[in-house]
N, C-alpha and C positions, 0 to 999 in steps of 0.2 A: 531772300528778298525781304525788304523792310515792310512790315505789315502796315505801316502808316501810309504807304502809297497805294494800297489796294483800294480802288474806287468801285463803287457799286453802280452798274449801268442798268438802264431800263431794259436793255436787250440781253441781259445775262441769262444763262440757263438756270432755271429754278430747280434746285435739288429736291424740294418737297414735292413738286409736280412730277418729276421723274420717278420718285419713289412710289407715289400714288399710282402712276401708270404701271409700274412693275408689279405692284400688289394686285391690281385689276387683271393683269395678264397671267397671274398665277406663278410668277417668278420666285425662285428661291434665292437668287443672287442678282445683284446689279454691279457692273464694273464700269468705271470711268477712266479712260485713258486719253491723253491729249492726242489730237490728230485723227480721231475717229469718233463715230457716234457712240452713245452709251450702248452697252451690251448686257442683255438679260440672260440668265440661265433658267430654262423652263424644262423640268423633267430631264435633266442631264444635258440638254442641248443648248448651245449658245445661239442667241437670236439678236441680230443687230436691230436696234430701235430706229424708227424712221425719224431721225433727228439730224441736225447739222453736226458736224465734227466739233468736239469740245476743244476750246483753245486753252493755252497754258494759264491765262488770266482767269478764265471761267473755272478751271479746276481748283485753283487756289482760293477763289471766292467761295466755292462750295465748302471747302474745308473751314475757312474762316467763319462762314455763316453758322456752321454746326458747332464749332468749339470755342469761338470768341478769341479776342486778341491775345490774351495771356497764354492760353493753351496752344494757340497757333505758333507762338514763339518756341514752345517746347517741341512741337512737331518739326519746325525748321531745324532745330538743334539735333533731335534724335533721328530724324529722317524716317521714322516709323512711329505711328501713334494709334493705339486701340481705344475705342470709346463706343458709346451707344447713342442712338438718336431715335426720334419717333415722329410720326405724322398724325394728323387728325384721324380719328377712327380707332385709335389705340394700337396701331401697328408700330412695332418697334424693330430696330435694326442693330445688329452688331456691325461695327465699322472698323476697317483698317485703312488709314491714310498712309501713304508712303510715297517715296520718290522713285522714279525710273527715268533714265536718260535726262536727269536734272529737271524733270517736271513732276508736278503732283499727280498722283493717281489714287483712286479710291475703290475699295471693294466693300460692298454691303451684303450682309446675310439677313434675310427676313426672319424675324422671330415671331411665330404665330402668337396672336394676342389671347389665345385660349390655352390654358395648361392642358397638355394632352392626357387623355385617359389611358391608363396602361393597357386596358382591354381593347383599345381601338387602334393600336399601332403595331399589331402583329408580333408582339414579343411573346416568347414562351411563358407559360403560366408560372413556372418555378421562379421567374424573376420577381414576381410580386411577393413571394415568400421571403426574399432577401430584405424587404422593407421592415419586417418584424424582428429582425435579428437584434439582440440587445447590445452588441458591440462588434468591433472588427472592421476590416477594410474591404470595400467592394470597388473594383475597378471596371470602368467601362472604356473600352479601347477601340481604335479604328483610325483610319486616315481622316484628314480634314473633310467634312461633309458627309460623314458616315452615319450621322444621326445620334452621336453620343449625347449632345445637349438635350435632345428631345427625350431620349430614354431616361436620363437623369431627372429631367423635369417631371416626367411621368411618375417616377419612383418617389420623388419628394412630394409631388401632388397627392399620391396615395397615402403617404404618411400623414400629410396635412388633413386629409379627409377622414382618416380612421383612428388616429392616435393623438393623445394630448402630449406633445413633445415640444421642446424648445430646439429650434433648428437655426443654425447659422450657416449662411453660404458666403464663400469668398470667391469672387468672380472677376474676370478681366476680359470684357466688361460684364456687368449684370445683364443677363439675357432675359429669360422668362421672368415676369413680374408676378410674384405670388401674393395672394391675399390671405390673411390669417383665417383658418377655419377652426378645426379642433386644436391645431398646433399654433405656436407662436414662432413666426419666422422673421429673422433679420437677414437682410441681403447687403453685403458690404462689397463695394467696388474697389478693386486695386487701383491705386493712384489718386483716388478722391476720398474714399472713406478710410483707407489704410494704405500704407506705402507699399507693402509687399505681401505675398502669400505667407512668407515665414512670419512676419510681424503679426498678420491677422490671425494665424494659427496659434501663435504664442499667447495672444490676449484672449482668443476664443476659449482656451482652456480655463480661463478665469471668469467666463461669462455664463456658466451653468448650462451648456448645451447637452442634449442627449445625442443629437445628430449634427454632423458637420459635412458640408459639401465644399470640396476644394476644386476649383475650376480645372487645374492642370498641375500634375507633378512634373514641373519643367526643369528643376535643378536639384542639386544635392540638398540644399537647405530646406526647400519645400518638401522634397521626398522624405527627408528625415523627420521633419515636424509632423507630416501627415501620418507616417507609421507610428510615431510616438503617440499621437492623438488616439489612434486606434488601439494602441497597446494599453492606454490608460483608461479604457472602459467606455469609449465613445463609438458610435456607429458612424464611420467615415466613408463618404463616396468621393471618388476622384476619377480622373482620366489620364490616359497616356496615348501617344500617337504610335501605337503598335498594332500589328495585324492579327495576333493570336495569343493564346495564353502563355505558351512557352516563351515567345519573344518578350512578352510583358514582364514576366518574372526575371528574365535575363537582363532586361533594361533597368529594372528597379535595383537589381544587385550590382550591375556594372557601373552605375553612377557613383558608387562608393569607392574609395581607395582600396587597393588590394588587401591591405592589412585589416580592413573592417568588414570584408565581405563574408567571412564565416559568421560573424556576429549578426549581420543583417539577414543572412539566410535563416538563422534561428528565430529572429524576431518576425520575419515575414511568414515563416512556416506556422507561427502561433497566431498571427493577427489577420492574415489574408483569409477572406471568406469565399470570394468568388471573383472570377474574371469573365466579363461579358465582352466578346469581340464582335464588331459589327461591320457590315458593308451594305450599302444601299443599292437597290436595283430599280430600274424603271419598270413600272407595271405595264402589262399588256392587256389586262382584263378591264382596267378603268384608269383614268388619270391619277397620277400620284407615284409614290415610291414605296418600296417595301424592304425591310431589312433581312439580310441573311445573318444568322447569329450563331456564334460558337459560345458554349457555356462550359466553364470549368468551375466545379464546386469543390471546396477544399475538404475532402475526406481524409482519413488517416494515410492512405496511399499517396495522395498528392502532397500532403505535408511532409512525409518522409522523403519524397523526391526533392522537394525544395531544400530541406535541411541537409540532405546528403549530396546535393549538387548533381542529381540525376534528372535534370530537366528534360533530357531527350526522351525519357520514358513517359512523360505526361500525355502526349497525343494518344498513345495506346490506351492509357487509363481512361481518357475521355471517351474513346470509341467503345470501350467495354463497360461503361458505367451509365448507359442510357437510361436504365430503369430508375436511377436516383435523380435524374434530371439533367445529366450532362449531355452535351450535344456537340458533335464536330461540325465545322462549317460546311463541308461538302454535303452532309446529310441535310442540313437546313436548306442549302441551295437546291438540291434534288427535290426536296419537298415542295419548294416554291414553284419549281418547273412543273412537276406532276399535278399541282393544283391549278395550273393555268395562269399563274401570276407573272411569270417572267419568261423571256424567250430562250430558245435553245442556245443561241450563240453566247448570250450573257452568262448563262449557267456554266458553259464550258470554259469561257475565257476567265471568269472570276474564281474558278475552283482552285484548290491547292494542287490537284492532280488532274489536268485536263483530259488526258487519255483515259483515265479511269472513269471520269465523269461522263465522257462521251458514251462509254459502254453502259454506265448505270442508268442513263436517262433514255435508253432505247424504249420505244413504245410498248414492246412486249413485257417490259419490267414494271410498268406502272401499277397494276393491281397488286402484285406481290409486295412492291415497295410500300404502298399505302397500308396494306395489311400489317406489314412489319412495324410500321410506326404506331399502329393501334394496339399491338400485342404487349 
């Protein structure tokens, strides 16, 4: 559609107003699809707003209002476009505009306007210790909406509060907006501040950072540049859309051609410091969400498994290394259940072994399980 013919009507749906209502309702997401009213996601549930159905013209006007004429042309050409927007009160949103059935559609994710405190988001204590590492690669993984961005923001926020570091973030788009505290932070948005993750990483190495955040290791070029940055003495944080440590390592290696995979195993075994895998649960004790977390810390046994392509042995090492801070996902889920934070059905459904979880979380096991965690 030619942007020149888009006319603004007095009866159009105001996107800023919809976003403000979503914030007030406590929504994490807002979705716009032609032919139906806007839909909010509140604590995992989809809620239809009491609004008229959005028309094709209104949906395109919403995108145009947020990105302007020139970037709207890019959206029409690419058919997908990622960016961020904000409303009064400091509330920011990560936005994906896209086409479906030849009409514009929009997905918003609310980015809280306060940097999360690492002590307030139910992450294991050992994760804070990763922020004082001098170098290496820390990966936070999970499906979309699993809280990866929140955990990364909390870790960067902790560094900012406690250390004098130069931190560079490469994001698509920029999500949490940091203010300099003890550290100096530069946030670069892919597409506006730099063209690609690969380009941003290449130049970041010449910009004197101690800490680099890479929004996502999404392709070979970005993955290679991220590992190289960690290998050359920087502390690098990044994400992958994987569900556990073993799958994360396999994904990072498999992205390379077969002839390079032995080399990357050696590099990864030396540079990887930890993999944190998350999934979010709806809380039953109070409104909100809480993460279930698997933690793999790279001790010599893990490094040998990576180097020698014995990835299948990693889950057992995680299970037997609880005393040094490692944690399997099912233990984390069972702990959340026994502490009254999540319901039984979610605990069983989201576990890696539902039949075992069903036996683990029997009421008679509660006291022994909690004592075991404290031992």
